[in-house]
C-alpha positions, 0 to 999 in steps of 0.5 A, a space after each residue: 619578759 626579762 627587761 635585760 633582753 634589750 640592753 645588749 643592743 643598747 649603745 654604751 652611752 646608757 652605761 655612762 647615763 646610768 652611772 652618772 644618774 645613780 651618782 647624782 641621786 646619791 649626792 642628792 640623798 646626801 644633801 637631803 639628809 642634811 635637812 630631812 625632818 626628824 623632829 617637830 622643829 623642822 618645817 617638814 615635821 611629821 612628813 619624814 619617810 616613810 610613815 609618821 614621826 614620833 618623838 620621844 624627847 623629854 617635854 622639859 627640853 622641847 616644845 610641847 609635843 602634839 598628841 600621839 595620834 596627830 603624829 601617827 596619822 602622818 599627812 591625812 587628807 585634812 593635813 595635806 591641804 596645809 602641806 607646801 608644794 615642796 613637801 608634796 614633792 618630797 613625799 612624792 619622791 619618797 613614795 617611789 622607794 616604798 610604794 612603787 618598787 613592786 610595780 616598777 619591776 613588772 617589765 621584768 616578767 610581763 612579756 615573758 609570762 604572757 608569751 609562755 605556753 602555746 602563745 609562744 607559737 604566735 610570736 608575730 607582729 600582730 600578737 605583739 601589738 595585741 599584747 601591748 594594746 592589752 597592757 597599755 589599756 589595762 595599765 591605763 584603765 585599772 591603774 590610772 583611772 580606777 586606783 589613782 582617780 577613784 579608789 584613792 578618794 575612798 580612804 578612811 581618815 587617810 588610810 587605804 586598803 581592803 580593811 579601810 574600805 571595810 571599816 567605812 562600811 562597818 561605821 556607816 552600815 553597822 556591819 561591825 564584827 567586833 562584839 564589844 562596841 558602844 554608842 559612845 564610840 561613835 563620838 570619837 573624832 575619827 569616827 565621823 560619818 558623812 553628813 549627806 542625806 540617806 538615799 533610797 539605795 543606801 537605805 535598801 542596802 543597809 536594811 538588807 544587811 540588818 535583816 540578814 546577819 549571815 550576809 554580814 558574815 559572808 561579807 567578812 569572808 569576802 574581805 578575808 579572801 582579799 586580805 589572804 590574797 594580799 598576804 599571798 602577794 607577800 609570798 609570791 612577790 619576792 619569789 618572782 621579782 628576785 628570781 626574774 632579776 637573777 635569772 638574767 645571769 644565765 645567758 651571760 654564763 651559758 654553762 650556769 646550771 638552773 640550780 645555781 640560779 635558784 640558789 642565788 635567789 634563795 640567798 638573796 631572799 634569806 638576806 632580805 628576810 633576815 634584815 627585816 628586824 632592823 627596819 627600813 627607816 635607816 636606809 629608806 631614803 636610799 630606796 627612792 634613788 634606786 627606783 628613780 634610776 630604774 624608772 628613768 633608765 627603762 623609760 629612756 631605753 624604751 624611747 631608744 628602742 622605739 626610735 631604733 627598731 619600730 617607730 610605728 609601735 604607737 599604732 598598737 595603742 589602738 583598742 582594735 588590736 585587742 580584738 584582733 589579738 583575741 580573734 587570731 589567737 583564740 583560747 591561747 590568747 585569752 589564757 595569756 591575759 593572766 600574764 598581762 595582768 602582771 603589769 599592774 601588780 603593786 597597785 593594791 599595795 600602793 592603795 594599802 600604803 596610802 596612810 604612809 604618805 598622802 593621796 596627792 603625793 602618790 598621785 603626783 609620783 604615779 602620774 608624772 613619773 611612774 606611768 609615763 616611764 612604764 608605758 615607754 618601757 612596755 612600748 620599747 619592749 614591744 618595739 624590740 620584740 617586733 624585730 627580734 621574735 626569737 628573744 622572747 625567752 632570751 636573757 642577754 645581760 647588761 650589768 649596770 641595769 641588772 644590778 639596779 633591776 635586782 635592787 629594785 626587785 628587793 625593794 619591791 619585795 620589801 614594800 610587800 613584806 612591810 604591807 603584810 606586817 601591817 595587814 596582820 597587825 590590823 587582823 589581830 586588832 579586829 580579832 581575825 588573827 592570833 596574837 603575835 609579837 609586834 615590834 617597833 623598828 623605829 623610835 622616831 617613825 611610828 608605824 614601821 613594825 616587824 612581826 618575827 613569827 610572820 617574817 620567818 613564816 613568809 621566808 619559809 613559804 617564799 623559799 618553798 615556792 622558789 625551790 619548788 617551782 623554779 620557774 618564774 612563768 609558773 610563779 607568774 601564773 600564781 601571782 596573777 591569780 592573787 592580784 586579780 582576786 584582790 582587785 575584784 574584791 576592792 572593786 566590789 567593796 568600792 561599789 558598796 562604799 559609793 552607795 552607802 558612804 558616798 551616796 552616789 547615784 545607782 547609775 554611777 555605781 552600777 557603771 563602775 561595778 560593771 565596767 571594772 568588774 567585767 574587765 577584772 573578771 576577764 583577767 580572773 577567768 584567765 588566771 583561773 585557767 592556770 590553776 594546774 600550772 601554779 595558780 593553785 598556790 594562792 588558792 591553797 595559801 588563802 584557804 589556810 589563812 582564811 581558815 585560821 582567821 575565820 576560826 580564830 574570829 569564831 572562837 573569840 566571839 564565842 568566848 565573848 558570848 560566854 562572858 556576857 552570859 555569865 556576868 556577875 549580877 550587879 544586884 548581888 554586888 550591891 547587896 554585899 555592901 562596900 566591902 563586897 563581903 570580903 577583906 579589902 587590902 591596900 592597892 589597886 586591882 586591875 581586872 582585865 576582860 572583854 566586857 564593856 558592861 557588867 562585872 566579869 565572871 573572872 572577878 566572881 571566880 577569884 573572890 570565891 576562891 580567895 575572899 580578899 581583894 584590893 581597895 580600889 578595883 578597876 575593870 579594864 577592857 582593851 578593845 578595838 574600834 572601827 577607826 584607824 587611830 584613836 586620839 590619845 585624849 579619847 583613849 580612856 573611857 572612865 565610869 563608876 561601877 556602883 556607889 562611890 564608897 564601893 571604889 569600883 571603876 570601869 576603864 575602856 581602853 580604845 584603839 584603832 585598827 592601825 594603832 599598836 596595842 602596846 603600852 610603854 612604861 607610863 600606862 599605869 600612870 596614865 590610867 591613874 591620872 585618868 581615874 583621878 581626873 574622872 573623880 575630880 570632874 564627877 558631878 560637874 566639878 572642876 579640875 584642880 589647877 595643878 592637874 588642869 595645867 598639865 595634860 601630860 602629868 608624870 606620876 612616876 619618875 622614868 627610872 621608876 625610883 622614888 615612884 610615890 614621892 614624885 607623884 605626891 609632890 606633883 599633886 601637892 599631897 603630903 603624908 601625915 605621921 599617922 599615914 593619912 594623906 592630905 592635899 589642898 586640891 584633891 577630893 578624898 576619893 582621889 587621895 584614896 586612889 593615890 594611897 592605893 597606888 602607893 601600895 602597888 597595882 596588880 593585874 588579874 587576868 583569866 587564863 581561859 580554855 575554850 571547849 565545845 559543849 558536848 551537844 556540839 557537832 563534830 565540826 564545831 568540836 574539831 574547830 574549837 577543841 583542836 584548831 582554836 585550842 592549838 592556836 590559843 596555846 601557840 599565840 602570845 598570852 594576853 599578859 605578854 601582849 599587854 606588857 604586864 610585869 610578872 611580879 604584878 600578875 595574877 591569873 585565874 583559871 577559867 573554862 569556857 564552854 561554847 
């Protein structure tokens, strides 16, 4: 139901109310920007909208900057306790523009979609009361009680969403899909697991998954289903929100053809997606006043409609009207529940955006503003419709509110698009999606990202849905199926978290699963009934995305299995002696692979064809772990490979699934510093004072000029006339590393191609030789993803028979 239906009967004072409200809110915005924190000197440092501040100022001119990860984590649960009341209120206000844009626009289409089809023949007071009762109790039970009071507590170090719940399960029940995990990963500060004792139900469930590896894959598919449906939301939300808002113009201009409505919607959508590369940080604070104006406006008009048209509408809040509705309407009423569920769209996006703010701030905004305003809006709509049955599908327009409604629809779409970028980034980190280009859209706010390939893909699919269906009712049917599926996946994962992580009693968990599961299955069954009328869209999209994710994950695991089976024997390496049986040339060679132990096959393949290698060899493994963020101090895990005179090292670079695996110019310096620190402290040694006093030592000049001279001065190292290095602080091994660093660093990557074995089945050959090969050729290469300079890159051709 388009909310603008009710504004034609609204007095003019609401026009002045809306104008003054928007004007005052923008004045508030203008004043707030004077003290809006953008640096760590501010009293609200780290809490600026909408994600996390990341300062790149020079440490020489500012106070010591906290670690990257402490800034990345924003206000986590641990930090939220320290936040003042004003900070929480500021965050709650900011969350309105980022989190609740989608949810607040639901009144635009809920009643209209619910009373479409055969139910339009039952537009009397009893049916309107029944629909209102369903909306109120659905909004209260699912949105308020389930998500705000229960699910929000199950966050992973302040992060929410299906991947956060799955990450918790992976850490506590060893369900990890990542192949190169180590026991040392469990010592990460963010890896901490609950310290409560095991219960018999948690032990049984863990044992079940350990004994049935196929069930672990089934759980992964189940999580991917919810993830793909969330991506479907990113396609359907802009389409239905913008089309529903714009379609209100049709009755203002009765002669306007439907094609023009679709064309205007497409223009707005193209503009929305075209602006994504700019990011939202510059205008993010403007979003909150618009959504606030919209919520207060529909809440106030809801009160007016209740008083003027039907003050007894509150009787509909009785659950008895739900049973009366189903009894009188039968199967048509059951099918219409697919439209009722649209009243809680955006709740999953709210949970996924938990890491951008804090649980408390989101709860404050929802409980004290969003929930009461939307309830009053639905009450007002029902009161109006109870006296104007013919206006169910009519759309008189009220210009100021139409403008705000369109802006709110765009904002709601923006939130879901940004959430889709975040989800795709997490999937890439967990080897469930091909590598794509991830761009920072803000130099100050960490976590705001833009993915060009995904953005244009979403735009094309969104335009196809808008032009192909041309009807918000059919889009609503598709939208309802996507929403209910994601909610049901979250309920099942939450039940597992309650048993395995929270150690709740089986009775409590069973009650949660049965109650909310049955309610969501009721809505899911109604949405499935609408598959022929548009519900097939999210099913097809989810199947395509799931196939891509699963096959990419399958091919990646098979390549890793090939690497493990074809490692170079350490006994063979040691038998060659310190020179490794070849010429050792000056410099540092970084051999990149996915192995955390052993010598990768790409190294043996290289030295077989070119019997020369660098004086210092570092085997690099860049991997993800099942935590949202990894502290900068825990990023590098250094160890030796063989005796000291071999100069072979291993460095495991660890990232969380919310970290951006994108290094800046000082990655090489950080790596060399970590290696030197390891050498100096090896065998219980102490770090020299010059190194120990600076945890952020700069080895190179930012402009890359005078590179080695600067690094030698930092270490008090001098160059003798014969070219030898001499220093009063460092060991000989560290001096050798610095000398090798002077000669340069080269990256050795495997340019691999996966092929299925001849004995493989037809399905496997198609999956590996066709689908996986196509994805590998069209995704970003590892050297591009790691920002490796072309002048320092050596690629070794490898064929993987899997």
